[in-house]
DRENMI-270641 format. One record per residue (C-alpha): residue in one letter; x, y negated, z. Coordinates in pm, whole numbers, plus 50000, padded with zeros to 5 digits. Last residue first. Example, Ala and Ser with C-alpha at 12.3 -4.5 7.8 and 13.67 -1.06 7.14 Angstrom:
! residues 2
S513675010650714;A512305045050780;
This chain:
! residues 380
X536110420417431;X533900396417282;X535610364817107;X535730336617367;X532440312317389;X532950275117310;X530690258417567;X532760261317867;X531320281318120;X534440303218156;X536770274718262;X534440252518495;X533850287318705;X537470291618745;X538450257218833;X535690257319086;X536980289019226;X540380276619237;X539110242819462;X537000267419699;X539480294019741;X541890276219919;X541860301820229;X539160329120145;X540930356420354;X541230387120233;X539890425220337;X540660454420117;X539460488720218;X539460523220138;X536580542320302;X536060570120027;X533060547319879;X535530515519848;X535220484420092;X536070451219939;X536050424820190;X535720388020144;X536650364220454;X535740326620538;X533010315120288;X531780288020096;X533510290519785;X533510328919824;X529700326419850;X529350306219537;X531700332119360;X529590360619476;X526200343719311;X527700344518979;X526920381318983;X529000414618994;X528030442118752;X531430447218662;X534360459518869;X537920464318728;X540500486018901;X544090474118823;X546520488518511;X545870455418298;X545130468417967;X544090503518066;X541740493218339;X541070514318612;X537540521918709;X535130505818909;X531360503918990;X529530477119178;X527760471019493;X526830436619619;X526640426019992;X524250398320093;X526140371120340;X527570378320682;X530850370120563;X531400376520221;X530810413820103;X531800433619771;X531080470719803;X532750494619609;X532340525719361;X535070545419225;X536340560518945;X540160567818979;X542410553319261;X541640524119439;X543940502119690;X546810482619477;X545080463119232;X541210447819253;X539440430518990;X536020416618962;X534850409318659;X532470378118548;X530250380318234;X531070359017935;X530500326617751;X534300314417824;X536330348617918;X536010359918248;X538520372918518;X538230376418926;X540360384419187;X542180409619436;X545750416019447;X547750440619683;X551400452019648;X552520419819860;X549920395619913;X547610384719624;X544720361419569;X543120355519260;X540790335319003;X541520342018628;X540390323918313;X540490342117960;X541220328517613;X541200352617332;X540820390617288;X544340403017301;X544880376417589;X545600337617602;X545800320617947;X544130305118224;X545360303118592;X543230295218948;X545050305019262;X543840316819588;X546150316119887;X546870348620071;X545510372120328;X546850408120429;X544880435820213;X544430469220400;X544330504220246;X542280528420438;X544430563420465;X542530593820448;X544790607720161;X547520606420424;X546240630920649;X545440624221006;X545950653721259;X548430633421493;X545590606321534;X543440631821680;X545470634821989;X546500670222091;X544690679322416;X544540673022779;X543090678023130;X541280713323088;X540490730423450;X536800715423435;X536020735423144;X532290732223077;X530350752222869;X527560735522610;X524330749422661;X523160712322802;X524240694022454;X526660669922471;X527180634722569;X526830640322906;X525640623123238;X525890635423582;X529420624223620;X531830633523894;X534900613723977;X538390617623800;X541380627823980;X544060608524057;X546520595323819;X565430538621531;X563400511521410;X561140518321113;X561170495920801;X558100504620601;X556090514920885;X557220484021095;X556350460020820;X552580479720809;X552590476721199;X553100440421191;X550610432020917;X547840454221121;X548860434121449;X548650399721239;X545390411021084;X543880419621445;X545470384221578;X543710365221309;X540520380821410;X540960372021773;X541650337121684;X538580332221461;X536260351921679;X536880337622013;X534610309522014;X531520332921949;X532560356822201;X533890389522112;X531630418422101;X529830433222425;X529780469122495;X526310486622393;X526680523622524;X523310543622505;X522570568722798;X524340604822800;X521620630322806;X523070655822589;X523180656822208;X521870623622001;X524270600122206;X523740564422038;X526570543022070;X525810505321985;X527850477221819;X525540450921746;X526350427322034;X523980402522139;X520480392322000;X521730356621890;X524470376621725;X528040384121840;X530510394021531;X534110404321577;X533420442221752;X529990447421610;X530990432221258;X533970456221257;X532120489321312;X529030477421084;X531290470020785;X533210501720799;X529840521220864;X528440504920534;X531320511020319;X531550547320433;X528120559620400;X528060578320035;X531710594520195;X529710605720541;X532250599620812;X535640621320833;X537480590420667;X536560570621010;X538240599521241;X535970606421559;X537360609221900;X536390623622241;X537590615622584;X536870623622976;X537980661422974;X540430653422701;X540260659622289;X536490662622280;X535600660921900;X533020634421779;X530790636421480;X529040605721310;X525440601921290;X523710595220977;X522870560220813;X519650543120852;X517590536920550;X515430502020546;X512730505920257;X512460476120049;X510170496819814;X512710518019728;X515960518319960;X517960490920116;X520900507820317;X521950510320705;X524810508920940;X523830496721276;X526630507121507;X527510541221585;X525130571021602;X526640600421796;X526750639421726;X528800658721965;X531670682521921;X533540705922166;X537100716422120;X538190708122499;X535290713522717;X533860676922884;X534580669323249;X532520632623184;X534120620723521;X535610589523371;X534230580423037;X536280576022733;X535270572022344;X537840570122090;X537070554821727;X540020566321505;X540950543921200;X543580553220932;X546120526420792;X547630514720456;X549720486620369;X552660506220261;X551900542920174;X552510571920464;X549590558620662;X549730534220962;X547360541021261;X544360518621316;X542990526421667;X539480516721777;X538830519922138;X535610523722339;X536220523222741;X533640536023005;X534070533123398;X534320504823295;X533000481123016;X535090450923057;X538380453722873;X537180468922559;X539870482222334;X540980471021980;X544450492121906;X547290486721660;X549180521421628;X552510532821671;X553670569821608;X555630587621835;X552530605322001;X551630623622333;X554020607022567;X553490572122389;X556030559422186;X554090527622065;X550810509022128;X550110473821950;X547570453922099;X544270434822091;X542050433322401;X538380434222430;X535510417622634;X536880386922771;X539470383522550;X543170391722531;X545110392222201;X548290401622052;X549520424522355;X552520443222289;X552420478122469;X555250499522489;X554470537422614;X555420561122884;X551560569422949;X551850566823343;X554960538323295;X552970513023121;X555560488423003;X554030457322889;X555930438922598;X555380404222538;X556400392122195;X553630371922112;X550800364022349;X548330345222133;X545400328122323;X547730294022361;X548870296022001;X545570285521880;X546340279821505;X543300282821308;X542340305220997;X538820293820878;X535880311521028;X535050346921030;X531200359220977;X531180397820914;
């Protein structure tokens, strides 16, 4: 995903404004209001007492798409839900539908492009269905996470890449517009700010009319309809703690060099709260990426800078440092970081760290000079 450097554009950010929506009995704090999407924090709804950050379409009626990020039980974690709503659907509560979301792809043998499988959405009210990202195919979680955020925040020259293709029924494809190019940096900053405020809130909690008919449906034709059903338990209430997605707020990159048991070692890293992302190497040795505060056990992660090529690396917990180390990462990744705006590290189970690359250019330059010195350190 392409994100420009952070820039303070306070004219776009509505800070501290609370809008009370009586029908839903909710308090909504708006962080950004764009031409296509709005970013807000929703609290104390009638059906759910938990707060969540929401990215929601503003110009897609009578349809709407929303991404809801609910805080997990551990600090700095969140869970993502996609909700699709269309007035007049009249869907049966509990029914399911297959929907292809975005454009998650992998490159297979002979450069063959492999498309990701569809997601399963569950009907929670007569006009709304939802899907939990953590329930998606684990082998495709990194690609889906990238495709979803890119679809919202990155508009290509061909338009938005956030497609919803309904496998069942006769519902036409949905393609909501993404943020305009000039909105990208400030909207993404607002999104990060909302998640940061949500995490702080979780750590220190403070004490209409009938819908029109629709001739289309995302369900198979044989699915029974129940027009009398009007509501269902929100999916956000059924999320489990082990389905949380860690998120790392942005920090400043720094370079250090020190003696370890095996000799001189160079480090470049950024840290915020309990989450740390960085790289280390001894002179003459390969670089190793590391992430602290996000992963558990053996894992595989995708390292992705903006819209540049992504790299996949296997990782495990270091007995020496305690963090998770990832090898098989090329020096080219450092070049991407030096000229990039955002680094995302996404695990196979959907756990995710996103960090700004503010100050990375100078820090990475010192790091490269350190581990490329002629005198090689002793092997680890």
